[in-house]
N, C-alpha and C positions, 0 to 999 in steps of 0.2 A: 492425522493432521493434513489439512488441505493446503494446496499450492495455488496462489494467485500469481500470475505472470504479468509483469508490467512491460508494456510494449512501447513506452515512450521513445526509447533510443532507436527503434526502427524508424520512427518519424524524424528523429534527430538526423539520421543519416540522409534521409530524403531531403531535409531542409538545407543540408550543406550545399546542395546544387540547385535548390529550388525546383526540384524535379517532381515526377509523379511516382517514382519508385525509390526504395522499396515500399510496398503498400502495407500499412499497418493492419488493415482488415484481413489481408491474406495471412499475415503473421499471426493474428489472433486465432484464425481458423486452424492453422498448423499447431499452435500451442494447445488448443482444445483437443485435437486429435491425438496429441502426444501425452495427454493426461492432466492438463491444467484444470483446476476446479473453478477458476474465475479468471477474467481478464481485467487488468488494471490499466488505466490511462489517466494522465494528469493534464487537464485543460488549464494551462497557465494564463494569466492575464496578458503576458507578452506573446503568447502563441508561438513560443520558440520551437515547439515540436508538434504536439497534437493540436489540431484545430477543430472548428465546429463541424466541418464536413466529416472528419474522422469519427467524432463521437456520435454523430447521427448515424453513420453507417455501422459503427460498432453496436449501437443500441439495437439496430435492426438485425444484425447478423450473429451476434454472440449467442451461443446456445447454452452455455453454462450460466455464469453470472457476470454482469458488467459492473465493475466498481469504479466509479468516477472520482479521482482525486481532484481536489479543488481548494481554492482559497475561500475566504468569507466575503470576497468582493461582491457587491450587490449585483453587478451585471452577470457574473458567473453563477451566482445563486439562482437568478431568474432563468438562465439557460438550463441549469440542472433541473429545475422544477418542470420545465417544459419537456425536457428530454426523458425524465423519469427513469433513471438507471436503476439497477437492482439494489444498489447501495451507493452512498457518497461517503468519501473520507475527507474530512476537513483538515488541511495542512497549512502551516505557515508558508509565506512566500515572499522572497526578496528579489528585487530586479537583477542584482549583480551576482547572485549565488549560482554556482555550477549545478548544485543539486540541493534538495531540502536539507537544511543545516541543523535542525533540531525540532523538538516538539512544539506544539501550540502553547502559548502562554494563556492557559485556560483560566487562570486566576484573574488576570487583567481583563480578559475577554468574556467573562462568564455571562454578562447580561446579553451581549450580542450573540453569543453562542446559543443561549437559551431561546432567543427569538428565532434564530435560523433553524434550529432543530425542530421547534414547534411548527415552523413553515413546512419543512420537509415531511414531518410526520402527518401533516394535513394532506400531503400527497401520497401517503403510504410508502415513503422512502426511508429505509433504515439509515442511521447515521453512525459513523465511526469518527472518533477524534484521535489524531496522531499526537501522542503525548510522550513525555519523558517517563521512564519507569520509576515514578515517584508517587507515593501514596497520596500526597496532597493534591496532585493533578488528577489522579484517578478519582478521588472523592468528589472533586468539582465536576468531573465528567458525569458522574452518577447524578449529581444534583441538578445538572442542566438536561438530564434525561437522554443522554447519548445511549445508543444501543450497544456500541462496541467502543473499546479503546484499542488503538494499534500502538504497541509499545515500540518506541524508537530504539533500534539496536545499533545505531551508528557508533556510539562510544565503545561498545563491545567489539564491533567489527574492526575498529581502528586500534585496538590494544596491541602494544609492542612487546609485552612480556607476560609470562604466565600468571604472575601475581595479580596484575591488573585485570587480566582476562577472567580469572576466577571471581574477582570482586564485582565486575560488571555483570557476569553471568548470575551471580547471587542476587544482585539488584533486580535483574529482569525476572528471576524466579520468584522473588518475594513480591514484586509488583503484580505479577500474573496471579499469584495466589490471593493476594488482597483483592484484586478486581473481581475475581470469581466469587470470593466470599461475600462481597457486598452486592452481588447480583448484576455485574456488567460483564459482557462477553469480551474475549481477549484475542486479538491478532497481534502480529509482530512483523517488523521489517525495517530495512535500510542497511545496506552494506553487506548483506548476507551472501555468501558464495559457497563454492563446493568444498571449502576447507573448514569454515566456521559454523556451518548450519547444523551439523549433527548434534552438537551440544544443546542447541536451542530446541531441537526436536524432543529432548527428554522432558521438557516442561509440559506436563499433560494438560495444564489449564489453557494453553494456547491452541486455538482452533485452526488458524490459518497463517501461513507465512507468505508475505508478498515480496517477491524477488524479481528483479528486472535486469539490471546492468550486467551482472555476472553471467546470466543465461544468454543474453544477447552477445556478450564477448565470446563465450565458448562456441556459440553457434557459427562464428566465422570459420571455425576449424572442423566442427562436427556436423554442421547443419542444424537448423532450428529445432526440428522435431527430436533429434537425438539429444540436444542439449537440455530440452525440457524433460525427456525420458530419464536422463541421468539424474537430474534434480528430483524428479518424482520418485525414483528408486532410492535415492539417498534419504529422502524424508520417510518413505515407507519402512526402510530398514532400521531407522533410528527412533521412530515415534514409539512412545509407550502405549 
């Protein structure tokens, strides 16, 4: 199972002081050296952390794969087409949210998503849709010709008791198997940390986990490379 490291919160720290450090591109290089299989960054409409300069430098410097998270905003789509990242992941976006709060409403947005995915495919850019672990949403993702779904693991990560945890884990497992069976590749992420990731690693249909906040938090105490190495080791030890 692969590990994608999201470096948004390196940029968040920089933006607190409107400074030039810490540098997200340097963080990306350190993550790659420590075993990350891809670098993830979210270019939001409000530019609250990652900005155009960052994604331009990341596109030039990342040696593994650069996965650009983004909304379906027309301006952001145009930027992404010019940038040509190795992959785009389309996510919902609200101005007041602290972080992404759920999956895309692919049912309501299916016509717009189909149009955007066709545009990206014309530029040879693979597309992932960030969705809830529900068969109906995955079926629509397949219909609009997405290459991947990234299953939202937020409900699982936020569980407060064992029964709820098992229920959410079963939902993710079932959704991953369904996606694989209908011919769409599967990633997962959101809220995953050093305590709850091991169980997700047992789901063999999932190809990559995208993790950011927990790695950046641990890096304050261990250093970034060691935080990535520890997550890399955890995934390797628990993957089927």
